[in-house]
C-alpha positions in Angstrom: 154.8 16.2 123.6 153.7 16.9 120.0 150.7 18.3 118.1 149.6 18.0 114.5 147.0 19.5 112.1 144.3 17.3 113.6 144.8 18.9 117.0 144.5 22.4 115.4 141.3 21.4 113.5 139.8 20.1 116.8 140.7 23.4 118.5 139.0 25.4 115.8 135.8 23.4 116.2 136.0 24.0 119.9 136.7 27.7 120.1 135.3 29.1 116.8 132.4 30.9 118.5 134.6 32.6 121.1 137.4 34.2 118.9 137.6 36.7 116.2 138.6 35.9 112.6 141.2 38.6 112.4 142.0 40.5 109.1 144.7 39.6 106.6 146.1 42.9 105.3 147.9 43.0 101.9 151.0 45.2 101.9 151.8 47.1 98.7 155.4 46.8 97.3 157.6 49.8 98.1 160.5 51.0 100.2 158.8 49.7 103.3 158.3 46.2 102.1 159.9 43.6 99.9 158.7 43.2 96.3 157.4 39.7 96.9 153.7 39.4 97.8 153.3 40.2 101.4 150.5 40.2 103.9 150.2 41.1 107.6 147.9 38.9 109.8 146.4 41.5 112.2 146.1 39.5 115.3 146.3 42.6 117.4 142.6 42.9 116.6 141.9 39.7 118.5 140.1 39.7 121.9 142.5 41.0 124.6 144.8 42.4 121.9 146.8 39.3 121.1 146.7 35.8 119.6 147.0 34.2 123.0 143.3 34.1 123.6 143.0 31.3 121.0 145.1 28.9 123.1 143.5 30.0 126.4 140.0 29.3 125.1 141.1 25.9 123.8 142.6 25.0 127.1 139.5 26.1 129.2 137.0 24.6 126.8 138.8 21.3 126.6 138.9 21.1 130.4 135.1 21.8 130.5 134.5 19.0 128.0 136.5 16.6 130.1 134.6 17.6 133.3 137.7 19.1 135.0 135.9 22.4 135.3 132.3 23.5 135.3 131.0 26.9 134.4 131.0 29.0 137.5 133.1 26.4 139.4 136.8 25.8 139.7 139.7 28.1 139.3 142.3 28.9 136.6 145.9 29.8 137.3 148.4 31.1 134.8 151.9 32.7 134.7 152.6 35.3 132.1 154.6 38.3 131.0 151.3 39.8 130.2 149.5 38.7 127.1 148.9 35.0 128.1 147.6 36.2 131.4 145.2 38.6 129.7 144.0 35.7 127.5 143.4 33.3 130.4 141.7 36.0 132.4 139.3 36.7 129.5 138.6 33.1 128.8 138.0 32.4 132.5 135.7 35.4 132.9 133.7 34.3 129.8 132.9 31.1 131.8 132.4 32.8 135.2 135.6 31.2 136.5 138.0 33.1 138.8 141.6 33.5 137.5 144.8 34.1 139.3 147.6 35.4 137.1 151.2 35.5 138.2 153.4 38.0 136.4 157.0 39.3 136.9 157.5 42.6 138.6 158.8 43.9 135.3 155.4 43.3 133.5 154.3 46.5 131.6 151.8 48.5 133.7 149.4 48.6 130.8 149.1 44.8 130.9 148.7 44.7 134.6 145.9 47.3 134.5 144.2 45.3 131.8 144.5 42.1 133.8 142.8 43.6 136.8 140.1 45.2 134.6 139.2 41.6 133.5 138.8 40.6 137.1 142.0 38.6 137.5 143.7 38.3 140.8 147.2 39.6 139.8 150.3 38.4 141.7 153.6 40.0 140.9 156.5 37.7 141.7 160.2 38.0 140.8 162.0 39.8 138.0 161.6 37.2 135.2 158.8 35.1 133.7 160.5 32.0 135.2 159.9 33.4 138.7 156.2 34.0 138.1 155.9 30.5 136.5 157.4 28.7 139.5 155.0 30.5 141.9 152.0 29.8 139.7 152.8 26.1 139.5 153.0 25.9 143.3 149.6 27.7 143.6 148.0 25.4 141.1 149.3 22.3 142.9 148.1 23.7 146.3 144.6 24.5 145.1 143.9 21.9 142.3 143.3 24.8 139.9 143.6 24.3 136.1 147.0 25.5 135.1 147.3 27.3 131.8 150.9 27.3 130.5 151.8 30.4 128.5 153.2 28.3 125.6 154.0 24.7 126.3 150.8 22.7 126.6 149.3 20.8 123.6 145.9 22.6 123.9 147.5 26.0 124.2 149.6 25.4 121.1 146.8 23.9 119.1 144.6 26.9 119.8 147.3 29.3 118.6 147.5 27.2 115.4 144.0 28.2 114.4 145.6 31.4 113.2 147.5 29.5 110.6 144.3 27.9 109.2 142.8 31.3 108.8 145.8 32.6 106.9 145.6 29.8 104.4 141.9 30.5 103.8 142.1 34.3 103.7 145.0 34.7 101.3 143.0 33.7 98.3 146.1 32.0 96.8 148.7 29.6 98.1 151.0 30.9 100.8 154.7 30.0 100.8 156.0 31.3 104.1 154.5 32.4 107.4 156.8 34.5 109.6 156.2 34.5 113.3 158.1 35.9 116.3 159.4 33.4 118.8 159.6 33.5 122.6 158.5 30.2 124.2 157.2 29.0 120.8 153.5 28.4 121.3 152.5 30.3 118.3 155.4 28.8 116.2 154.3 25.3 117.2 150.6 25.8 116.5 151.1 27.5 113.1 153.7 25.1 111.9 151.5 22.2 112.8 148.5 23.8 111.2 150.2 24.5 107.8 152.5 21.5 107.7 152.8 20.3 104.1 151.2 23.5 102.8 153.5 26.3 103.8 156.7 26.7 105.7 157.3 28.7 108.9 160.2 31.0 109.7 160.8 31.9 113.4 162.2 35.3 114.1 163.7 36.2 117.5 165.6 38.9 119.2 169.3 38.3 119.2 169.1 39.0 122.9 166.7 36.1 123.5 167.6 33.4 121.0 165.5 30.5 122.4 164.8 28.8 119.1 168.2 29.4 117.6 169.9 28.0 120.6 167.7 25.0 120.9 168.2 24.0 117.3 172.0 24.4 117.7 172.0 22.4 121.0 169.6 19.6 119.9 167.0 20.6 122.4 165.6 23.5 124.5 168.2 25.1 126.8 168.0 28.2 129.1 169.1 31.5 127.6 169.5 34.9 129.2 166.5 37.2 128.8 167.0 40.9 128.0 166.1 43.6 125.5 163.2 45.5 124.2 160.9 42.5 123.5 161.4 40.8 126.8 157.9 41.5 128.0 156.3 39.5 125.2 159.2 37.2 124.0 160.9 36.8 127.4 160.7 33.0 127.9 163.9 31.6 129.4 163.8 28.6 127.0 161.9 27.3 124.0 159.0 24.9 124.9 159.4 21.2 124.2 156.4 21.2 121.9 157.7 24.0 119.8 161.1 22.3 119.5 159.6 19.0 118.4 157.3 20.6 115.9 160.1 22.9 114.6 162.4 20.0 114.0 159.6 17.9 112.4 158.5 20.7 110.0 161.9 22.3 109.3 161.3 25.6 110.9 164.2 28.0 110.5 165.5 30.7 112.8 166.3 34.3 112.0 167.9 36.7 114.5 167.4 40.5 114.6 168.9 43.2 116.8 167.0 45.4 119.2 167.7 48.5 117.2 166.1 46.9 114.2 163.0 45.9 116.2 162.5 49.4 117.5 162.9 50.9 114.1 160.5 48.4 112.6 157.9 49.0 115.2 158.0 52.7 114.4 157.8 52.0 110.7 154.7 49.9 111.1 153.1 52.9 112.8 154.3 55.6 110.5 153.6 53.7 107.2 150.5 51.6 108.1 149.2 53.1 111.3 149.7 49.7 113.0 150.6 50.0 116.7 152.2 46.8 117.9 154.4 45.5 120.6 158.1 45.0 120.2 157.4 41.2 120.0 155.4 41.2 116.7 157.6 44.0 115.4 160.4 41.4 115.7 158.7 39.2 113.0 158.4 42.2 110.6 161.9 43.3 111.3 163.3 40.2 109.6 161.9 41.4 106.3 162.3 45.1 106.7 165.9 44.7 107.7 166.8 42.2 105.0 167.6 39.5 107.6 165.1 37.3 105.8 165.0 37.9 102.0 162.1 36.2 100.2 162.8 34.6 96.9 161.4 36.1 93.7 157.6 35.7 93.9 157.6 34.1 97.4 154.2 34.7 99.0 154.9 35.7 102.6 152.6 36.4 105.6 154.0 38.1 108.7 152.0 37.6 111.9 151.6 40.8 113.9 150.7 39.0 117.1 149.7 41.6 119.6 149.3 45.3 120.5 149.2 45.6 124.3 151.7 48.4 124.3 152.1 52.0 125.3 151.9 53.9 122.0 153.3 57.1 123.4 156.8 56.4 122.1 155.6 55.9 118.5 155.4 59.6 117.7 
């Protein structure tokens, strides 16, 4: 499975009226940021609080175009650590479609509450995303529902890639590098496909969940252990096949950061910029703030802050 820039352009045409064009925030040089030009893409301002709604709308809208669903008819099923489920529930509700969302028992309560507030039928199964995923697949097969993968379907990845097109347009100058956090790799795949030939993509992941790093070393996606502070949003057991193929094709690199650095960066983002984000997107920023990724002189870098469905009580 693979996607390219044409798929991302098609996704933008399909979902443009349903998503927000989120801000690109320029970061001044100083002790909190490298001296190179730096921007944050504030995707936490997206519907449901994360980038995931882009892919969910593309999947649902494409199914409607093909006649697999009709507004008010049919059912949508998803498995998620939280954000993908929120996105699918929102996209389904926007088309009067019922949604069942399977989440692990470890899903943050704030995300479970939001899922239910969107009208989703929430089923909590197992301790890991993989457990919820297996249950959701069985349910979709039994009912004939449209299954929305959290990160490894072409329409999902292409929808996420619309974020990359916005970045190139909003910067007002060429962008050299876009830094994204990696779990299953849907955002990585979409953005890398969208900006192929125009900017490079760096994937940052917790050292405790090195899905991309391990896949690149092994020559393909393999299972990894899942643990650590970012497991609720980056807790895929393995990198998606689409992400792997796009990463290899476009030369995406992997940077690893430790949990302590992720926690510190998340706090810095709040203290310095009043940006409350999850540990997942803080992972991307951590690569720069910790020096794990050092931009070259004058390198123009965009860090994607991909979501904010988090409990902010531990930021102060």
